C-alpha positions in Angstrom: 1.7 -6.3 -2.1 -0.8 -8.6 -0.5 -3.6 -8.7 -3.1 -5.6 -11.6 -1.8 -5.2 -10.6 1.8 -6.4 -7.1 1.1 -9.2 -8.3 -1.2 -10.7 -10.8 1.4 -10.2 -8.3 4.3 -12.2 -5.7 2.3 -14.9 -8.2 1.5 -15.0 -9.2 5.2 -15.8 -5.6 6.2 -18.4 -5.3 3.5 -20.1 -8.5 4.6 -19.9 -7.4 8.2 -21.5 -4.0 7.4 -24.2 -5.8 5.4 -24.8 -8.2 8.3 -25.2 -5.3 10.7 -27.6 -3.5 8.3 -29.8 -6.5 7.4 -29.3 -8.6 10.5 -28.8 -11.7 8.5 -26.8 -14.7 9.6 -25.7 -15.5 6.1 -23.8 -12.2 5.9 -22.1 -12.9 9.3 -21.0 -16.3 7.9 -19.7 -14.6 4.7 -17.7 -12.1 6.9 -16.3 -14.9 8.9 -15.3 -16.9 5.8 -13.7 -13.9 4.1 -11.8 -13.2 7.4 -10.5 -16.8 7.4 -9.4 -16.5 3.7 -7.7 -13.3 4.4 -5.7 -14.8 7.2 -4.9 -17.9 5.2 -3.7 -15.8 2.2 -1.4 -13.9 4.5 0.0 -16.9 6.3 0.5 -19.0 3.2 1.9 -16.0 1.2 -0.4 -16.5 -1.8 1.2 -15.2 -4.9 -0.3 -12.0 -6.4 -2.0 -12.4 -9.9 0.0 -11.0 -12.8 -2.6 -8.4 -13.7 -2.5 -6.9 -10.2 1.3 -6.6 -10.3 1.1 -4.9 -13.7 -1.6 -2.6 -12.5 0.4 -1.5 -9.4 3.5 -0.9 -11.5 1.5 1.3 -13.8 0.0 3.3 -10.9 3.5 3.7 -9.3 4.9 5.0 -12.6 2.0 7.5 -12.9 2.5 8.7 -9.3 6.2 9.0 -9.8 5.8 11.2 -12.9 3.3 13.4 -10.9 5.8 13.6 -8.0 8.7 14.6 -10.3 6.5 17.3 -11.9 5.2 18.9 -8.7 7.7 18.2 -5.9 10.6 20.7 -6.0 14.1 19.3 -6.3 16.4 19.7 -3.3 19.7 21.5 -3.7 21.5 18.7 -1.8 20.5 15.1 -1.7 20.6 13.1 1.5 23.7 11.3 0.3 25.7 14.4 -0.2 28.0 15.2 2.6 29.0 18.8 3.2 32.7 18.9 4.0 34.4 21.2 6.5 34.4 24.8 5.8 37.7 26.5 5.0 38.9 29.0 7.7 38.3 32.7 7.0 41.3 34.9 6.8 41.3 37.9 9.2 42.4 41.1 7.4 
């Protein structure tokens, strides 16, 4: 998970949209700075905050319980290999 990269990239698009809407140089500058921070967070591999990790784990567990409830179970899993069939006797 790249929390800071995604955060600053989202802010970059928000600032860029506001800059296009209001035609203000300050918003263009904000978009440029957020883009720079997003790139820096990705290159320097900034550590995610603890609360973001815990929030993602909670969401994953909720989605997993929903998936187990509504997705039907397969008869065979991908790991199970079906062996050769026994020959049929001609009678």
